[in-house]
N, C-alpha and C positions, 0 to 999 in steps of 0.2 A: 484927742482920743485917749480916754482912760482905760484902764484895765478894768473889767467888769467886777473884778474881785472874786468870781467864781472859783478860779483857782490861780495859784502861783504860776510865773513863767520862769521856766529853767532853760538856760541857753548852754549848750556844750558846743566849744569851738572845735570842730573836726579837723580843720586846717586853717592856718594863718598865713600861708605862704603865697608868693607871687606864681606866675604861670609856669615857671620851671622849678619851683620849689626850692627849699633849702635843707640840706647842701645842694650846691650846684654841681652837676656832673663835671668831673675833671678840674674842679676849682680848689686851690690850696690856700684860700685866704682864711684869716682867723676866725670868722663866723663859720665857714664851711667845715673847718677843722675843730670847732667848738665841741667839747665833751658835755657842755650844758643841755639838757634835754629841751630847754625852751628855745634853743637854736636849731631845732629840727622841725621843718615846717612842710607839712603836706599843703597842696593846693587848697585854697580858701573855700571853706564850707562851714555851715553850723546846722545843729539839729535843735529845733525849739519844742519843748514839751509844754503844751498849753491845753487847758480844757480837755485832759485825757487823750491828747493827740501828740504824735511825734510828726512834726513838719520839717522836712529837710530843706534848707535853702542851698541849692546848687549841688551838682553831684558830678564832680570832675574825674580825672583819670586815677585818682587815689580813693574812690568812693568804697570799693571792696575792702581795702585796709582799714578805712575809717570805721565802717560798720562793724568789722570784727575787733577792732580795737576797743570800741565802746560797748561790744557785746549787745548791739542793737538787734532786737527780736522781731519788731514791728515797725513800720512806718505808715502813716496815713496819707501822705501827700509829699510830692516835691514841688517846690517853688523855684523858678529859674530867674536869675537877675539880667541875664543876657545870653546870647548865643555862642560866645567864644569857647573853644574846645576845652580849656581848662575849667569850664563850668558846666559842661554837658557830656564830657567824653565817658564817664562812668555809667551812662544811662542802661546800658546792657545788663549791668550787674543788678538792676532791679528784679530781674527774673527769679532770683533766689527766693525774694519775698513772695513772688507769684506762686512758686512751687510749694514753699512750706506753709503760707497761709491761705492758698487757694483763693487768691483775690486779685482783681486788678489794682493798680497803684495809679491814683489820679495825678496828673502832672499840670502844672499851671506856668503860663508863660505868654508872651506877646506873640503876634503873628509871626514876626521875624524869627523868634526862638523855634516856634513849631516847624517853620519852613526849613531852618537849619537842622533840626532834628530829623526831619524827614530825609534830608540829603545825606546826613551823617549815618543814619541807620535805616536805609530803604527798606530792608527785610521785615521790619516791625510793621509796614505799612503796604506790603506788597499784596495783591489779591490772592497770589498763591502763597499765602503766609506761612513761613516755617513754623511747625508746632512749638519748637522750643524757643520762639522769640518772645521778648518782654511783652506782658499784657498791660497796656495803658489805658486810662481814660483821660481823653484830652479836654483841657480847659483853656480856650484863648482868653486872656485878659487884656484890658486897657488901663488907662491911668484913672481908674474909678474904684472906690472901695468894693471889696467882695468878701465872701465868706467862704472858709473851709471848715465844714461842720458848724460848730458854734462860735468859731473864731473869726473875729473881723480882721481882715488885712487891708491895709492902706498902702498902695503903691506910691512911691515918691521917684518922679522921673528925674534923673541926673544925667550928665554928659560924660562919656568915656572918650575923650577928644570930641569926635563928631557924632559918636554913636549913642543913642538913647539907651540908658540903662535904668532898670527899675532898683531902687532901694525899698526896704518894706518897713512899716511900723505895725507892730502887733502890741496893742495895749500901750504900756509906757516903754516899750522897747523899741528902738529903731536900729536897723542894719543897713549899711550902704557900703558897697565895695566896688572897685573898679570906676572911681568917679574922679574927673578932673576938675569938675565945676557942678555947683548946685545951684540952679536957676533961683532968683529971688522969689518966684511965685510958688515955689515948692518948699521953701524954708519954714513956712508956717506949720507944715505937717510934721515937723521934727522937733519943734520948740516944746518945752515941758517934758521932754523925754526923761525918765529916770535913768535909763542906760542908752547910750549912743555908741555904736560900733561904726568906725570910720576907716577908710583905707589910707595908708601912709607907706608909700612904696620905698622912699629913700630920702636923703637929705637934700639933694639937688632937685631941681625943677624938672618934670617929666611932661611930655605932650598929652598923655592920657591917664595920669593918675595924679593924685595929690601927693605933694612932698610932705615930710614931717611938719615943716613950718606952716604950710598952707593948711593942713589938717588942724593943727593947734589953733590957728587963727579962727578956723570955722567953729571949733569947739568952744572957744571963747565967746564967740558971737551967738551961739545956739544955746548955750548955758544948760547942757544936761548935768544931772547930778554926779554921774559917773560917765566916763568915755573910755573905750577900749580901742586900739589901734590894730588893723589887720591887713592882709595883703601885703606882707613884708618881704622885702628882698635882702640878700646878703649884704648889700651896699648901705643899709641903714646902720648896721653896727651890731655888736654884741648885745644880747638881750639885757644882761646885767648891767652894762654900762649905760645904755639908753635910758632904761627904766629909772635910774636914778636922777636923770636930767628932766624928767617930765614934771608937769604940775601935779599938785597931790591928788587931784580928781581924775588924772589921765593915766592910762597903763598901757603897756605893750600886752596884747592878747597873745596866748600860746597854745599850741595843740594840746587839746585835753582840758584845758581851762574850763570850769564850770561857774557860771554866775546866775544869780537868782533874783526876782523881783518879788 
């Protein structure tokens, strides 16, 4: 799947942390007490600017702060990887865009994601709908390519322990978070990516996330030009120290990092 060349792809990392973020509340470890800005991590999310569109992937509990931090004035869609709260909990703050831009915001996710959103935010879908609730346009997706405007989106189904989770490929860019395993029949979708983003929770093995070593082995197998690691916990170590140990084409992502194709 090649980028059409109509426009470049700009990826901004809104958050690169795990479900409880970094620093962790009440933790006194070296990472949580670090003064390096790269060790301060909101919950994982990105915004992709492509084909004159801003597409957000996941809006967790830090969504409001992330939008303000990046001075985002418009979004065209929100694309969800899965239904866990650290990926959907900021959805209510979409209503600011409704008010300012006077438009509904399209959201895209699986049936499970949409059911979780309806459970988490029942007032959005109530028949006696509160007038101030977020205004959304729902798009239920499956593991098939689809479009957001002119932009082609290719889902990649991975496993988060036993939970199916979608990664996404947009042109030559692939984003995968909260994965513990990538099935063999999905790997072809990732190959030849110029940029691959992959989760790497910590150094030791975890039941539902890739470890650093597991992520590095997958990157070596899939051969992207450049790879960035995200969904990072304080257990991985200080950004400065870990970065120096990585292969030359692999980097730790950090909040507010911008990369372009």
